[in-house]
C-alpha positions as CSV (number, residue, x, y, z in Angstrom):
1,M,0.2,0.6,0.3
2,N,1.3,3.7,-0.7
3,K,1.8,6.6,1.8
4,W,-0.5,8.7,2.9
5,L,-0.8,12.0,0.8
6,N,-2.7,15.3,1.6
7,Y,-5.1,17.6,-0.3
8,V,-5.6,20.8,0.8
9,T,-7.9,23.9,0.4
10,P,-7.5,27.0,2.3
11,I,-10.9,28.2,3.9
12,N,-11.1,32.2,4.0
13,N,-13.1,34.5,6.9
14,N,-13.2,31.2,8.7
15,I,-16.5,30.1,6.5
16,G,-16.3,26.5,5.3
17,T,-19.6,25.7,2.3
18,N,-21.1,23.2,1.0
19,G,-19.8,25.0,-2.2
20,L,-16.2,25.1,-1.5
21,L,-16.1,21.6,-0.7
22,L,-17.7,20.6,-3.6
23,R,-15.6,22.8,-5.4
24,M,-12.7,21.2,-3.5
25,L,-14.3,17.7,-3.7
26,A,-14.5,18.4,-7.8
27,K,-10.6,19.2,-8.2
28,F,-9.7,16.3,-6.6
29,R,-11.3,13.9,-8.4
30,R,-10.3,15.7,-11.7
31,E,-6.4,16.4,-11.0
32,V,-6.0,13.4,-8.6
33,L,-8.5,10.0,-9.1
34,R,-8.0,10.5,-13.0
35,E,-4.4,10.8,-13.4
36,D,-4.0,7.8,-11.0
37,R,-4.3,4.7,-13.7
38,I,-2.8,2.2,-11.7
39,S,-4.4,2.2,-8.4
40,P,-8.1,0.5,-8.1
41,S,-8.6,1.1,-4.7
42,I,-8.3,4.6,-2.4
43,M,-8.9,4.9,1.5
44,L,-9.8,8.4,2.1
45,Q,-10.9,10.8,4.8
46,L,-11.6,14.8,5.9
47,K,-10.4,16.7,7.9
48,I,-9.6,20.3,9.1
49,R,-6.8,22.7,10.1
50,I,-7.5,24.7,13.1
51,R,-4.9,27.1,14.2
52,K,-2.9,26.3,16.7
53,E,-4.8,23.3,17.1
54,G,-3.8,21.2,13.9
55,Y,-6.1,18.9,12.3
56,R,-9.6,17.3,13.3
57,S,-11.2,14.3,11.6
58,I,-14.7,15.1,10.4
59,S,-15.4,12.5,8.4
60,A,-14.9,8.9,8.7
61,C,-12.1,6.6,7.3
62,H,-13.1,5.3,4.1
63,Y,-12.0,2.6,2.0
64,I,-13.7,2.4,-1.2
65,R,-13.1,1.7,-5.3
66,K,-11.8,4.7,-7.0
67,S,-15.0,4.4,-9.2
68,S,-17.5,5.3,-6.2
69,F,-16.1,8.7,-4.9
70,I,-19.2,10.1,-6.3
71,D,-21.1,8.1,-2.9
72,L,-18.9,10.0,-0.6
73,L,-20.1,13.3,-1.5
74,L,-23.3,13.4,1.4
75,D,-20.9,12.1,4.2
76,F,-18.4,14.7,3.5
77,L,-20.9,17.3,3.3
78,L,-22.1,16.5,6.2
79,G,-18.6,17.2,7.7
80,V,-19.4,21.3,7.0
81,E,-22.2,20.4,9.5
82,I,-19.9,19.1,11.9
83,V,-17.4,22.0,11.1
84,N,-20.8,25.2,11.6
85,E,-22.6,22.9,14.5
86,I,-19.5,21.5,16.8
87,Y,-17.0,23.9,16.0
88,L,-17.7,27.1,15.3
89,R,-21.2,27.5,16.7
90,D,-19.5,26.4,20.4
91,N,-16.3,28.5,19.9
92,E,-16.2,32.3,18.8
93,N,-11.9,32.1,19.4
94,I,-11.6,29.1,17.1
95,V,-10.3,29.8,13.6
96,I,-10.6,27.2,10.6
97,E,-7.9,27.4,8.6
98,A,-8.8,24.8,5.5
99,F,-10.2,21.6,4.9
100,E,-8.1,18.8,4.0
101,L,-8.3,15.6,2.1
102,S,-6.3,12.8,3.6
103,Y,-6.0,9.9,1.0
104,K,-4.3,7.2,-0.1
105,F,-3.7,4.4,-2.8
106,S,-4.6,0.5,-2.5
107,S,-3.5,-1.7,-4.8
108,V,-6.2,-4.2,-3.3
109,I,-9.0,-5.0,-5.3
110,L,-12.2,-4.6,-3.6
111,V,-15.3,-6.4,-3.7
112,K,-17.1,-4.0,-1.8
113,D,-16.6,-0.6,-0.4
114,K,-16.2,0.4,3.4
115,I,-18.3,3.4,4.0
116,N,-19.1,4.6,7.4
117,R,-22.4,6.5,6.9
118,N,-22.3,7.8,10.2
119,P,-19.3,9.9,11.8
120,R,-20.7,11.2,14.7
121,T,-20.8,7.7,15.9
122,I,-17.1,6.7,16.1
123,T,-16.8,7.6,19.5
124,E,-19.3,5.5,20.6
125,R,-17.5,2.1,19.3
126,L,-15.7,-0.8,21.9
127,P,-12.4,0.1,22.8
128,T,-11.5,-3.3,21.9
129,I,-11.8,-4.9,17.9
130,L,-11.9,-9.3,17.8
131,I,-8.5,-10.5,16.2
132,G,-7.9,-13.8,16.6
133,G,-10.4,-14.7,19.5
134,F,-8.7,-12.1,21.2
135,N,-9.9,-8.3,22.1
136,L,-7.1,-6.2,21.0
137,P,-6.8,-2.5,20.9
138,R,-8.1,-0.1,18.1
139,T,-5.4,2.2,18.3
140,M,-1.4,2.6,19.2
141,D,-2.6,5.3,22.4
142,L,-1.4,3.1,25.3
143,N,-3.6,5.2,27.3
144,E,-6.4,3.7,25.4
145,W,-5.8,0.7,26.2
146,G,-7.5,-0.3,29.6
147,G,-5.4,0.4,32.2
148,K,-2.5,2.4,33.5
149,V,0.6,2.8,31.5
150,N,4.0,3.1,33.4
151,W,6.8,4.4,30.5
152,M,10.4,3.1,31.0
153,N,13.6,3.2,29.5
154,N,13.2,7.1,28.4
155,E,9.9,6.1,27.3
156,Q,11.4,3.3,24.6
157,E,9.3,0.2,26.5
158,A,6.0,0.8,28.8
159,I,3.8,-1.5,30.8
160,V,0.1,-1.3,30.6
161,Y,-2.3,-3.0,33.3
162,N,-5.3,-4.0,31.7
163,Y,-7.8,-3.9,34.6
164,K,-10.7,-6.0,32.9
165,S,-8.4,-8.9,31.9
166,Q,-5.8,-8.5,34.6
167,G,-3.1,-9.3,32.5
168,I,-0.3,-6.9,30.9
169,F,0.6,-5.4,27.6
170,Y,4.3,-5.4,27.8
171,V,5.2,-2.7,25.0
172,K,8.8,-2.2,23.5
173,I,8.7,0.9,21.1
174,E,11.3,1.2,18.0
175,N,10.9,4.1,15.7
176,N,7.0,3.5,14.5
177,K,6.7,-0.1,15.8
178,Y,5.3,-1.4,19.0
179,Y,6.5,-4.9,19.6
180,V,3.8,-6.4,22.2
181,E,3.7,-9.1,24.3
182,F,0.3,-9.8,26.9
183,K,0.8,-11.7,29.3
184,F,-0.5,-13.6,32.7
185,G,1.9,-13.8,35.1
186,D,4.9,-15.5,33.4
187,R,2.7,-16.7,30.5
188,V,2.6,-15.0,26.9
189,V,-0.9,-15.2,25.8
190,Y,0.0,-13.6,22.7
191,K,2.2,-11.2,20.5
192,F,1.2,-8.6,17.9
193,T,3.4,-6.0,16.1
194,D,2.1,-2.5,15.3
195,E,3.8,-0.1,13.1
196,L,2.2,3.7,12.7
197,L,1.4,4.8,9.4
198,N,0.1,8.6,9.6
199,P,2.2,10.4,12.1
200,G,0.2,12.3,14.3
201,N,-2.9,9.9,14.0
202,L,-2.6,7.1,16.4
203,T,-5.3,5.3,14.8
204,E,-4.5,4.5,11.2
205,S,-1.3,1.5,11.9
206,K,-0.6,-1.9,10.3
207,R,-1.0,-4.5,13.0
208,I,0.6,-8.2,12.5
209,V,-0.3,-10.8,14.5
210,K,1.0,-14.4,13.4
211,R,0.9,-14.3,10.0
212,H,-2.5,-11.9,9.1
213,T,-1.7,-8.4,8.6
214,Y,-4.5,-5.9,9.6
215,H,-4.8,-2.0,8.2
216,F,-6.3,0.1,10.5
217,C,-7.8,3.5,9.7
218,D,-9.6,6.0,12.3
219,G,-9.3,2.5,14.6
220,D,-11.6,0.1,12.2
221,I,-10.0,-2.5,10.0
222,V,-9.8,-1.4,6.5
223,Y,-7.6,-3.9,4.8
224,H,-6.6,-8.0,6.3
225,G,-4.1,-10.2,3.9
226,Q,-2.8,-13.7,5.2
227,T,0.9,-14.6,4.0
228,F,1.0,-18.8,3.8
229,K,4.1,-20.9,4.3
230,K,5.1,-22.6,0.9
231,K,4.8,-26.8,0.9
232,L,8.4,-27.8,-0.3
233,Y,7.7,-30.6,-2.4
């Protein structure tokens, strides 16, 4: 899978309108989607850039066939409502500088699009997701792993005490990767490796569990692959 890129449209006078967003999406379709003649699929998420605060997501992360791009228009327009109702109405001092469409092309041929039609419910999800019979975290934010975090060795290692299961996550951190063991006492129950895909967003990552690879976008699995051992004849 390719790296994340950003398509930015400035917002003047703190006014983000449907018309401005539609023009941005039309230009993106013309300048980006139609110019790429290799990748059949794409991940997309709409954000806003807030002065002195950085970026905030105003849509879910979608994983679609490029031909389905027009199906996202209503969902992206809902993002304008979120900006006006949640950010601007309740905070007169906030300054929104730009719309940003984060995207990443994919070589995977999707059978079905993954579109989340209700981005306002994202924070209502369960904090874990079932993988291989175990409830694993959806994010690389250790503070969301269900317990107290103890940092060690200049924050290159961490222990997370999981209150619900009474188990312990042992985490070794190298660059953008976590090497994780989950233990009960001295017994290692399972292991996995997380790799951050989009710096600044701990919900966009790649997780390897045994021979399985999972790509997370906004805390949801958007791609699952498996490697198989070659038979020797």
